[in-house]
N, C-alpha and C positions, 0 to 999 in steps of 0.2 A: 708852854709852849706847844704847837701842835708833833704830831710824830711824823717825820717826814714822809716814813712809810704807808701814810695813810692817805696822803695824797694826791689828788686827781692824776698829778703829774708820773709819778712816781707809777701809780697801777698801771697807765699808759705801756710806760716804758719798760714793766715786768709785762704785760701781755702782749705788744711787740717782739721783744727778746727771746720766751720762751716760745710766742708763735712759730716764729720763725725756726727756732732754735731745732724746735719737735719737728716742724715738714719737714726738713730738709733730714734729721735724723730718722724719721719713718719712713722717707723714701728710699734713702740709702738702705737701712736694714731689710725692707721689703725686695728690693731688687737684690739686696744680697743672699736672703735666704729664696727666693723663686730661683735664680740662678743655682742654689746649690741641690734643690730639687729638680730642676731641669736637666743639669750632670747625673744625679744620683738615681733617676731615669734611665735617660737613653747606658750610663755605664750597666743597668740592670739587665736592659737590652743585649745589649752587647756582651756581656755576661754569658748568660745563658746561651746566645748564640754562639758562643767561643768555646763553652763546656760541652754543646751540643756537638762541635767538630771534635774535639776530643774525644767522647765519649762514642762518637760512630768509630775514628781508632782504636779504642778499645774492644769495641764493639767485633772490628776485623780481627783483633789482637786473639781477642775468646773466639773468635768464629775458628780461626785456624788451630786452635789447640782442639776444640770440640772435633775438627774434623778429621783429626788423628786419632781421636779418640773413638771416633766410629767407623774410622777405617778398618782398627782391628778389631772393634767389637762387631761388624759387620762380617768378618770373617770366620766362615764355619769353621774352617781347619783348624785357625786359630787358637778359636773359643776350645776346641775339642782338646787340641792340645794342653790348654791352659786346665780343663776340666782336669784330665788324665794327669800335669804335674800336681794341680790339688790332691790326687789319692795316691801316689806311687810313691815310696820310702824314698826319705831325701841320699839316704846314705849308700843308695844303688846305684848300678852304672844306668841302669834305665833313666834315672831320676836327671844325671848330668848330661847324656845325649838326649835326651828332651828337651833341657831349657838350653842346652847349645842349638840346635833347631828356632825353640821358639824365639830367642833372641837375634837370630841371623833373618827370619821374617820380620821379627819388631824394627831390628838398627835402621830402614832404609827410610822406616817413617818419622825416627827420632831424626836422625839426620838431615831431613827435608825442612824440618822448622829449626834455627837456630836458637829459638826461646824453650826447646824443649832443654831441660837436665836432665830427667831419666825419666822409664817407663818401667815400672815395678807391678808385680801381683802380689796383693797381699788374701793371706789368705782365712777361713771364719775362725781361725784358731790362733790368730795373729802372725803367722811365719810370710816373712817375705822375701821376694824372687826380682831382683832389679834386674830387666830384661834387656833395658838399655839404659850407659851411664852410669855414676855411683850414685848409689838412691842412699840415706841413712835414717831412715824412717823409723821410730819408735810405736809401737803396736802392742796393742793386746786385744783380746777377745772380748772385752769388756768395756770399749771406749765405745760413746756414745753417739762419736761421730762416724762409726760402721755404721751404727742400727739407721743413721738416718738416711745415710748412701742404702743401705738394702731396702729403708720403706718404698723409695723411689722405683724401683723395681726397673732397674737397668735405666733411667733418664741421669743426666751425669750434673754433679755438684759441686761446686767451689768451693772450695776450704783453704783456709789461713791457715798459716804456722804458729805456732805459738802450746799454752799449756791445753791439756786435756784436745790434742790435736793431732794429725799424723806425725807433727814434727814440731820438738820444741822452738826449732829455729824459726824466728818472726819474718826473719829475710824473707822466707819461702810462700810459695804458693800453690795450689795443686787442684787438680780437675779429676773427680773421682767418679766410677761408674762402679754400679755392680756386674758382674758377672755371672750368665746365667746358661744353664746346661742346654742346649739345642734337642737333646731327646727326653731328659725329663724334666726341662723347665725349673728346674730347681737352682738357687742362688749359691756357688760354690766360692765366690771370691771377693775382690774389689780391682779394677784396673786403674791406679795412680799415675799419673802424668804431671811432674815437679815441674814450678817452673818458677825462677828466679822472681823476683819483687820491682831488679831493677830494669828486668826488661820490660816488665807492664809498665813500668813509668816512665822510658822511653820513649814509649806511643804518645806521651801529653808534654814531653818537656820542654816541646815549645811553646804550650799555651801560660800566658800572662795576663792578667786584670787588669794589671797596673801594678804601680810601685807600691812594693811592701807587702803585694798579694801574695796567695798561699792556696796551694791546688792541693786537695788529699782524693784518696776513694774509702772511704767507710762500706763497712758491711750495714747488713739490715738490723743491725743493734749498736750501731754507732762506735763500732771502732774501727781504729786506723790500721789501713793495710800496709803503708808509706810512713815514712817518717814526719813529722811538721815542725820544724822547730826545736822541742825539749819534749815533743810528744814523740813516743816511742810505738812501732807498730805493735800492736794488739791492744794498746789504752784505750781509753774514750776519746772520744774526739774533741777538738778543743771546740767545734760545731756543732753541735748535736740537733739531730733532725726527727720532727715528728712523728708519728706514725701517720697522721694524714698525709705532709709531705712526701713519705716515703712512695705513695700510694699515687701521690699526681704525676711523678714522674720528674719532670721538669718546673719551674721556678725559680722566683727569686724572691728574702724581703731582706729585711733591715734588723740589724738587732742595735743596741744603743751606740756602738764604735764600729760596726763594719756593714760594707754592703755582701750579703752572700748570695750565690746563683748557684744552684745543684742542678744534673742531669743523672738519671736512671738506668743500668743497663737489663733488660729483658732476659741476657744469658745467665749472668752471673749474680744478679740480682744485689747488686754493690750499687755504690751511687758515687758519681766522680761530683764532687763539691770543691767551692773558690769562695773563698773570701779575700776580700780588700779594702784596707780601713777608708771610713768615709773623708778621712782627712786628708789623705793625700788627692783623694777625687776632687775634692772641694778646694784644693789648694789654690788653683788658680783665680776661684771666686774671692778670692780675700784681699786681691786689689782692690774691687768693689770697696768690700767694708775699710781700705784704708782710704780710700775715695773719701768714701762718704765721712771719718772723720775730718779730715781736710776741709770738707766744704761745710762742716759740722763747726769748723775755726772759724774760717771764711764769716758763717752767716750770724755769730756773736759781734763779729767787730763791725759788722753791718749794723746790728739789732742795736747795738752801742750808739751808732752814730744818728739811725733812726731816732732810737728814746730819745738826744738829745734835744733833737731840730723840733719834735713833737714836746718836748719840755719849755722849749722858748718858744714858740706858735701859742700852744696851752693854756701851761701849768703859769707861765705868770699875769697873763691879763687876767684870770681867774684869781688868784691871788688879790690883783687890786682891786677887782671886786668885792672879794671877800672884805676888806679893810674897810670899803666904803661902806657897807650893809654894816658891819659893826658901829662903825660912827652914826648913821643911821637909828640901829638900835637904841644909840644913847641918845636921841633923841632930836641930833641934828636933820632936820628935815630939806636943806638947802643944798646939800650935797649932789656934783654928778659926775657920773664917768666919763662923757664927752671922748666915746670912742669911733673913731672914722670909717675903721677897718670894714670890708661890706661880707666877710665872711660870718660864720654862724657865731662867734666871741664879739665882732661885731653889732651886730643884732643883739645880742643879750645884753649887750652895757648899751646901748639906746631904750631898749624894752626894760631898764634898770631907772634909767632916769624917766622917763614914761612915769612909773611906778612910783616912782620918789613925787613927782610931782602931785598921781591921784593922789597920793598918802596925805600931801599938805592938804590941799580941796576937803580930803575927807576931816580930817582932822578941825577943819575951820566947821563944817555943817554939824560934827557929833557935838563939838561947844555949846553950839546955841541948842540944839536936840537936849543935852542934857537938859540946859537949865528949863524949856520947856516940861518935860521928865520929872524935874521936882514938883514942879507946879502942880501937875496933874497928879501926882503922888499923895500931895497931900489931900484934896478932894476924894481920891479914891479910900483911903484912912476910915474920913467918915463915913463917908454910904457906905463901907467893913461895918462896921463897928453898929449900926443901924439893921443890917440884914441879917448879924448874928443874933440878937434878942429876940428878933423874930422866929428864927427856925428854934428856938430854946422852946418857945410857946407848941409851935408848931408839932416838934417831937414827945413833947407831955401825951399832946391828946390824943395824936399816932399808936400811941402807946397802949392807951386805956383801949381803944377800939380795936386791938390787934389781939388782948386778951379776950373782949367776949367771943372774938371769933374761932380763939383757940380752944375755949370749952366748946361751942355749936360742932366743932369738929370731932373733939373727943366724943361727943354721946353720938355723932351719928356714926361715926367708925365702929360702937360696939355695935348699935345695931344692923350695923353691915355683916360684921363678924356671925350675930346669934341667925341674922336670914341665909347666911352662906353655911354654916351649921347645918340649919335643915334641909337646906338644898343636898346637903352631900348625903344625910341620912335616907331623903330621899331618891335617890340615886340608887345606895345599896337596897332599899325597897325594893325598887325596880330591877335592880340586877338578880335578886333573890328569885323573883317572879319570874323572869326571864328564862333564868336556871331551872325552876320546877316545871315550865309551860316543855322546854327543852326535853327533862328528864320525860315529864310523862308523852310526850310525841315517842321517845325511844322503849319507853316501855309498851306502848299501843302498838307502833312497829313492829319489838319485838313478837309480839302476839300474834301479831298475823304469821308473823312469819313462823312460829310455833307451830299456828295453826293448818299452814301449809307444811311447813314436816311433818305433823303427828295424818296429817291425808294420803301423805307420800308411804309414810313409814305402813298407814292401814294396806292401802294398795300394796306393797310390797310381803306386806304379810300374810295378805291373804293370798298373795301369789307365790309365797313360800307354801302356803296348806293346800293349792291346787298341787304344787310340786311333788309334796309327801304322798297326796291319794295316790298321785299318778306312780310315783317310784313301789309302794306298795304294793301296787295291781301291777308292774314290770318284774318285782321280786316275786309275787306267786305264781306269775307266767312259769319265771328263772326255775322256781321250785318246780312243776309240774314238768319242763326241759327235764332238770337231771334225773327224776322217777326215769322217765322214760329212756335218760342213754341208761339209767341200771337194769331194766328190762331190757335193753340191747346186751347190755353186757353179759346178763344171763344167759342168754340166743348163744352169744361167741364162745363162752363157758363149753355149751354143751359142744360147741361144734370144736372145741378141741379137744373136748374127751374122746368127741366119736374119730376125731382124727390118729389120736391116740393110739385107737383097737386097732384101726383100718394100719396104721404102720406095724401093729403087733402082729395082725393076724400077715400080714406082706413078710414081716422076718421069718413067721412061724414058715409060712411056704417057701420063703426062697432056701432054707435051711432044708428042706426035703430034698429040693429039687438039687442040690449039692454044687457043684461045680456052677453047673448050667444057670442056677438064680443068684450068685454074687454081685453081678450087676444089679439085679432087682432087686439084693439085701442091700448093697451101697445108699439106694432110691430109698429104702424103706428107712433106715438111719437118718436121712435129711428130712426126710419126713416127718421122722418122729423130733427132731433137733426144731422144727420150723413150730412143729405142733406146743415142746415146752415155751421157745420163746413168747410165740404167742398167749400162753395162759401165764408170762410172768408178765407182760405187758397189758394183761386184763387185767391183773391185778394188782399192777400201778393207777392203771387207768380207774378203776374201782377205789381205791383211798382219795385218790383227788378228784372223785365223785364226790363220795362222802365231806371231805372237805369243806366242798362249795356249798352242800345240802346246811352243812353244818351253820357255814358263816350267813347262809340267806337265812335260817330261821332266825339267827341271834340279830339279824337287822330287822328282820318282820318287829322282832319285841322291840327291840330301840326303837322304830318307827312309832308301832302302836303304843308308847309311852311318851313319845313326843307330841303325839297329836294334842291329848287335852293341854298340853301347856302351852303349844301354840295359839289354841283356841283361847285360853285363855290373854296371853297379849295382844291379841285382837281386840278382846273387850277390855282391858285396859285403857289401848289408844285411843278405843271411842271415846271413854271417859275423860280421858287428858283432852282432846279435841275441846270436847265440850267444856271444858274447864277454859281451854283459852279460850274458847269465844266469848265466854263470860266475862273474863278481863279486860279483853279489847271494849266490849260494851260500858263495862266501867271506869277504864280510862277515856273512852269518848268524852261521857258525863264530864269527867275533872278537867278535861282540857276546856270544854267550855266556860265551866266556872274560870278557870284561870283567868280565858282570855275577859271575861266580864270584870273580874278584879284588875286586870290588867290596864284596861280605858278606863277604870275609877283612878288607879296609881297615875297613869298620865296627865289627866286632865288636873289630879291636886300638881303635879309636876310642875304642867306650865303655869298654873294661879302662883304657884310658889316663885318661878322663873320670874314673871312678872314686878312679884313685892321683892325681889332681890334687884330686881334692875333699878326700881325705884327708891329702895332706900343705898344703891351705890352711886344713885345722881343725887340724892341729898347730900351723902358723903362728899363725893366731886365737887359740888356747890360751897358746902361748907370750907373743904379744903381749898378751894381756890380761893373762898374771902380770907380762909386764913394768911393764905403767901398773898393775897394781896395789901391785907393787912400789914404785913410783915415785912413785905416793900415798902411799903407806903411810911413804914417805922423807919426802915433801914435809910430809905432815901430822905427821909427828916434827917436823921442823924449823922447823915452824908453830908446832908445842906449844912447841918450846925457845925460839922468840922470844916467845911470850905471856907465857910463865913470864919471861922475863928483862924486858918489857913490866908485867907486874903488881909485881912484885918496886919496879920504877922507877916504877908509880903508887903504888904504898903508902906507899912513899916520899911521892911528890907529896900525896899525899891527907892524910900528917900534914903536910905544910908547910901547905894548905890549910885545915885544921883549925886552928890557930895563928893562921894570917895572917883564918880568920873571927873568931875571939876578939877576938880584935883590934880590926878592924872593928865589930862589933857594941857594942864599950865605949865607942863614939864616939855614939851617942844616949842621950840622955834621956828618963825617961818616968817 
């Protein structure tokens, strides 16, 4: 019994059923997702616009506080009084008077803005003076937030209440600004304007991004300014923004469950963040999903009806046709479908009837052919046996021819190998001869270069000899010049002595003249000093001249010793040139002899190549004969095998013919 699930009707039913349901379900789900995405995109743009409007209100709020701070900061009188207040003894009457005056100046500014809770001055030592309103500020000189405000050099900074801030009360925020002395330009305290968070949140109380939405203000490190659900001010925001998002200023993104939009403030560096559950935005799109489910159920019913119709129209005729085919397989060739319809099933039935008619005709023809094949198989068996006997005799003769060809091929292979070895040795001799020729050419070239170098060396040595002779001559001239200098120094020395005598005579005459010869005496002393200095200079020049003369004598001695050495070097260079010339001449003869030997070796190598080619041809012919003999032997053996197979196939054909006749006898027609 066949499995109903494997029938064509069942398969068609499931195909239509699954296709219709899948199509309806796919279209519905795609429509649902597209609707959700469109709603989310529109909500994102709307949320960003809404938060921008809210941020504009907050910017106006921040600016109003900033203007109050700048109004106080811009008044030089107020800053001067604040500076004096920080330096005045807090227990003095002057301090009380100064503080009251400041309060009167600041109070109108505080009253002009209802959002301001208090205005205070905080000294560098942590002391606090409330100039307007009642402020409870816990400060200390080592608070980090104070240092951050001082680092801004007069620019404002918005602070959140909480731990390590101006107040532990998280429901407060403040705008802080460093106070700078207008004369010394030194920072002496902070101006702190305190504002309740409720006043800040009242500016955005009308903002709503949708049902179950949340709006919050967060600091640059993602800390809450206002309470959001169970999250208190000062705690980490339930929606954390990255540094890149904080730098963008305004944008929107989606988390797993929420749509988030944000807009930043350039004044306070705080960010207005809004989040709304995606589920609440896409709640209306759920109607599309419900409609998809209903349409899917309707499609199931329609698919079942269509499937049953298809089973009735297609499956039943196919089952009837299958039953007829089974009867035909059992040997009944008289069966017919007799379908009258014009569709594919009707054409299939008529084609089945034609097939059965053709099979009946084919069986009749096959029965006649089987008898003829049986008679032919008997004749083929006798012929195959005769062919097998002849093939055995041919195979024996071919094996003998193949053996002789194999011996000839082995001998020719040995001759070819021996010729190849001789050729290799000849190549080695040629290579060695070429190497010797190259070496001889190199030696000859080196000899030519050596002769050239020796000629250059001979020329340079001759030039050096000429230079030494010239140097000896110049040194002799220099020696004569130094002797002339010595004579001149002797003359100068005598002149110096005469000058000394003249100065001495002048001194004596000045002494005789008394007071009248004082000036003449001074001149005589100066002349005496010049004479002494001239004598000292002459002595120094004489020593230098003596040193030069000694060096010249030593130079003459050295040059005299070097001259025979240069003469010997010239002779050695000439002899070396002669030796190189002989080497060059001998290497020329050696190269000519090598050339003759090379020509002889080349002729011998050509003869060897001719012999090697001849041996290779003999070997190739022998191998070809061997291959042909082996191929003939293989073909003979194959022919013998084919003949044996032919005999066996002839017997098998006879058996198959008998079996075919028995099989055809089962059909009824």
